[in-house]
N, C-alpha and C positions, 0 to 999 in steps of 0.2 A: 420383558427383561429388566433386571435391576442393575443399575450402573451408578458408580460413585466417581465423582470428579475430585481429584487432588489438585488444588489451585483453580477453583471453578471461576474465579473472577477475572481471568484473563480475557482479552478482547475476543479471540476466537473461541476460547473455552466456554465462556458463558453463553455465547450464541449457539454452540453445539449442544450445550445442556438444554437450552430452551427448545431447540429443534427436536431433540429426543423426547422431551416432555410432551411436545405437541404430537409426536408420533405415537405416544401411548406408553413410553417407557416409565419405569419408576426410577426417579433420578434424585440423588443426594449429592452433597458437595461440601467442601471446606476450603478455607483460605486464611492467610494471616494478614492480608491487605485487600480491602474491597472499596473501590472508588467509584464515583459516578462516571459514566452512566450504567455501569454493570450493576451497581447496588440497586438502583431503582428497577432495572429490567428483571433482575433475578427475583426481587420482591414481588413484582407484578405477576410472575408465573409461579409464585410459591416455592422458589428455589433458594432464597436467601438463607445462608446458614444462621442458626440461632446462637452461634458462639463464634469467637474470633480465634483462629489458630488451628492446630491439628489435633485430632482425637483418634487414636488408633482403634478405639472401640467401634468406630464407624465401619471398619473393615471386617466383614464376616464371610463365612464360607459360602453363604447363599447368594453372594454377589455374582452376577454373570460376567462383569468386567469392571476394571478400574481404569479410568482415563487420566493420564499423568500430564500435567501442564509444564511448560518450560520454566515457570517461576519456582516450582518445587525442587528442592535440592536432593542429592542422592541419599542423605541421611534422614529424610523425612520419615517420621514414625509411622505414618499411614502406609507409605510405600514399603517400609520394612515389614510391616504386618502382612501386607498383601503378598509379598514374596514368601513369607513364612507359611501362609495358608494355601499357597498355590493358586491364588486368584489370577485370572488372565489379566495382564497389564498391557494397555495400549497407550501410545502417545496419540494426540489427536489426529496427526496425519495418518498414522497407521489405521486408526478407526475409520477415518473418512475413506481410505482405500478399501477397507473391508466392506463398507456399505456400498461402494461404487464399483467393485471389481467386475461385476457383470454388465456394467453400463459402458457406453462410449464416453471416454474421459477426455475433455479438453483442458489442458493445463497451461496457464499463462505464467511464464518465468521471465526474469529480467531484472536489472538493477533499478529500473524506473519504468513507470507506466503500467505496472501489473494490475493495480486496482482499477484504473480507468479502463483498460482494455477488457478486463473481466466484466466490469460493469456494462460496457457497451454490448458485449455478447449477450449478457443476461437481459438487458433492456430490449434488444432485438427479439430474442426468443420469447420473452414474456409478451411483447406486443403482437407477435404472430401466433400466440397461444400454443407454443411448443413447450410441453411440460419438461422441466429441467431441475435436477438437483444441483446444489452449488455450495461453494464456500468463497466468500469475498471479504476483503479486508476493510470494508467501510459499509456503513448502513446506507442503502440506496433508496431513492425516492420510489415509492410503490412496493417496497419490500419491507416486511415487518421484522425480519431477522436476517442475519448475515450468513446463516447456514440453513439449508433445507435438505432433508432426507425423506425419501418416499420409496414405496415398493415399485410403483408403476413407471416412473420417469425413465426414459430411454437414455438420456444424456446426463452427464455430470460435468459441471464447469468449475474448475478450481483455480484460485489464485496460488501460484507456486512460489512460496517464500523460500529463499536460500539460507535463512538462518537455521540454527540447530534445532533438532526435534525435541529433545528432552534431556534431563540431567543424566539419564542412563542410556541415551541413544544420541550420539554426536554426529549423526548424518544430517545434512541439510533436509528440510522438510520436503522439498520438491523431488528428492530422490526416491520418495516412497510411493508416488502416485502412478508411475508407469503409464504415461499418457498414450492415447491413440492419436491425438492431435496435440502437438506442443507448439507454443509460441515462445520465442526469445526476443524481447523488445530492445535490449541493450545490455552491455556489460561495462560497468564503471566501478572500480574497486570500492568496496564498502565492508563494514563489519570487521575491521582490522584486529579486533580482539579475538576473533575466531579464525580469520583467514589472514595470516601475518604478511603474506606477499601477494602481489597482484597475480602472479602465475598460479598460485594456489587457489585464488578466488576464481580465475578463469576455468581452472580444472573442474570446478563444481558444475559448470554449465556444460562442459564436455560430457561429464557423467550423466547429467540430466538428459542430454540428447541421446545418449546410449541406452537410456531406460525406456525410450519410445518403443512401443510394441512392434512386433515384426510386421512389416508392411505399412507402418504408421506414417504420419506426416509431421514435418518440421516446417513451421512458418517463421521466417527470420527477417530481421531488419538488415537489408543489404547496405545501408548507409553506415553501419557500425562495423569497423574492420574486424574486431574480435568476434563478433557474432557471425559474420560472414565466414571467418576461418573455421569456426565450430561447424557451421552448416556444410561447408565444402569438404570437411573431413569426417563426416558422420557415416554410419553404416550404409552400404550400397542399397539395402532393401528399403531404406527410408526415403519417402517422397519429400523433396525440398521445394518450398515455395517462397521466393523473395518478395519483399514489399518495401516501399519507401514512403513518399508523401503523396496523399491524394491531391490531384490537380484542383486548384481553387483560386479564388480571388477574394479580396476584402472590399466590401461596398457599404458605405454609410455605417461603418462600425460592425458589420455583420460578415461572417465568413460564408461564402457560397461555394459548395463543392460542385465541380463540373465533371461528370463522368458518363461515358457512353451517350453523348449528345443530350444529356438531361442535367438540370441544375437542382441543387438541394440547399436550401438556406438553413444553416446550422445555428444552434444556440451556444455551442462551445467554440473555442478558437485556439490558435497556436500550432506551429508545425509539429510539435511533439504529439499533440492530440490528433492531428490529421494522420500521423504515422500510426498511432494507436488504433484509430478507426479503420485504417487499411488492413492492419493485422486482424482485427475483429471481423471485418468483412470476409477475409480469406478463410478464417476459421468457420464462419457460418456457411460460407459457400461449400466447404467440405462436407457439411451435413445436409446439403440440399437447399439452402436458402439462396434465392436469387439476389444478385447485387442490387437491383432496383428496390426490391422489398427491404433489404437491409438498410440502404441509404435513406429510404422513406421513413423508417422507424427512427433513424438517427436524428431526424429533424426535431424530434421532441425530447432528445436526450440532453439533460441539463448538466451532466457531469456527476462524478462521485463526490461524496462529502469531503470538504476541505481540499479538493483538487481544483484549483483556480475557481473557487466558489465566491460568487459576488456577495458581499455583505450589504452594500448600499450604493446607490448611484443617483446623481442628478445630472443636469445638463452639462456640467463642466468637470465633474469629479466622479470617479468610480473607485470603490474600495473593495479589494479582494483579499481572501485568505487562501493559503496554499500549504500543503504538507511538505513542500520542498525543504530539504535539509542537506542533501548530498550535493557535491559540486555540479554534477551533470543536471540535477533537477533545478538548481538555482539558475544555471545558465539558460536552460530551456524555458523556464517560467518567466524570467525577466525578459528574454527575447520575445516571447509571445505577447507580453503586455505592450512592449514598445512597437511591435508590428501592428497590433490591433488598434492602438491609439497613437499613431505617429505624430500627431500635433500636440500631444500633451506631455508634460514633464512626468517623470516617474520617481516616486519615493519608494525605495525598496528596503524593507527591514527583515533581517533574518536572525534566528536564534540558534546559536551553537548549543545543541542539546543532547545529541547522541554520543556514544562512547568514541566513535571515530572522529567526529567533528571537534571534540574536546581534547584530542590527542595532538601534542605538538608536532610530531612527525607527519601526521595525516593532513594537518592544516595547509601544508604546501599545495595540496590538490585544489585549493580554492583560488589560486592565483587567477586574476582577471575574470572571475565568474560574475562579478557585479559591475563590470565596466560600463555596461549600457544603462545603468541606473543614473539618473541625474543627481539624486541624493541617495547615498548608500549607508545603511546603519547595520552594524553587527552587534548583537547583544548576547551576553552569556552571564551565568550566575555562578558564583563561587560555591554555593551549596550543591549545585548539580555536580560539580567536579568532585566535591567531598564524597557525595553518595556513590559515585563511580570509582572512588579510591584512586583517582588519577593525580599526577603532579599538578601543582598550581600553574595556571596559564597567565602569562604576562600580557597586558593590553598591547604593549608595543609589538610583541611577537605576533599577535592576532592581526594588528594593523599591517605589518610587513607581509604576512602570508597572503593577503588578498591583492597586494600590489596595485592598490588604487589610492592615489595621493590624497583625495578628499574624503576618504572613508572615515566614518565616525564609529568609534568602538565604545560601548557602554556596558557597565556591570550592574546597573540597577534599572528596574523598569520605570522608575520615576524619571530618570534621565531620558529614556526613550520617549515617554509621554510628553515631557516638557518640550522636547525638540519638535515633536509632531504638532503640538498646540501652537507653536510659534510660526509655523509655515503658512504662507499664503496659498490656499488650495485652489485658486482659480486656474482652470485648465491643467490640473495636476491630479494624477492618480496615486493611490497608495496600495502597496502589495506587502502583506504580512506573511512571512514564511517560517514555518517551524513544524517539527514533529511533536513539539510540546505546546505550551500556551503562553509564552512570555511571562511566566509566573503569575498567571491569573488575570492578564489583561482581557477585559470583556470587549471583543471586537465590535459588537453591536452598539454598546455604549460609546466606544471610541468613535465609531462612524457617526453617531448622532451628534456628538460634540463637534466633530470636524466639519460636517456639512448639514 
């Protein structure tokens, strides 16, 4: 098959392009912005466009499909040409469903924990040599790509993002997957540029549950009131399975799960991760994996990239980076660090980087999310606000929103670094949280300098 990607350099898009190239497809693509690591990975597989921008001449009648990324706008010249020629146009979630419609589909949805829960399922199935197709939102240890497509795999595991599908399809991505087994990890308002009210946001998860195939399964976090409400009101033919936190204890800085009279020493930690693990275990159990086998495989699970990922550690300091950016993620990640290292101080830095987090009205959702940090720093960059075409944020308003008296608010990364360099790091941990990168702070170099 010949497939062309419009906006090939997106995180999911370039991984799907690589997956199809490995599958034997003839793949081409274009984009007006190509950043690392997509640039290097596309180049490695001979897929890096030799020009920047859009070229309608790339769209010809002999294409079997065009795959449209979210980054491409409705007036994209390649998209217009594809419509004119009648070439089949897919969004990437549409194409994933097309590739997996005859497989048993496990879809992980939720405002938080999607990537980690998906990664846990994939780690288990890979460890047990159960062939699986997949799409996950981070590069995982032991996996060379974030997307895999094959003919023979019986299962497909998909991270179910609630953001919009494409410029010409305004449905949330996870509405297109029609899961046989669905997971909802939690519901906490996000993406306010798309879902302007909390009720509208919750509705997307109700629709997701309604898309479960007849006689399918919904695995849900019973600790979350909104999720529980969705589960209790879903179709009667859907099997519902609640979960909460796996029983455990912390011993010498390690989390030990105790289940069915057996103990399993884990490499990851935090109540949120132990809930994610329980959800993943229930999903694997639904396809025949024994709980003991699942938990045994989890003992070697190090976590997904940038999800409470350790940068460096010595006898008295541990430095972690995390993708946390929404209020619920901040609260869970900071709590996990304090519970895992109860005798150490915690310096927590977070970057306001997303559309929602940089919006004055949404900032109120962050109240008290950093209370458990001994030193709390919030950073944002005026340039990011300009790029998103949002009203300017006042530092005083950011300070008030978090409702923490000793909060430090900075608008230059130099201020962040100067503050960190002056701290006495004995028996103190550092947590850097962002969906961005603090405007290019190299966490490895920072860790080397601090400890």
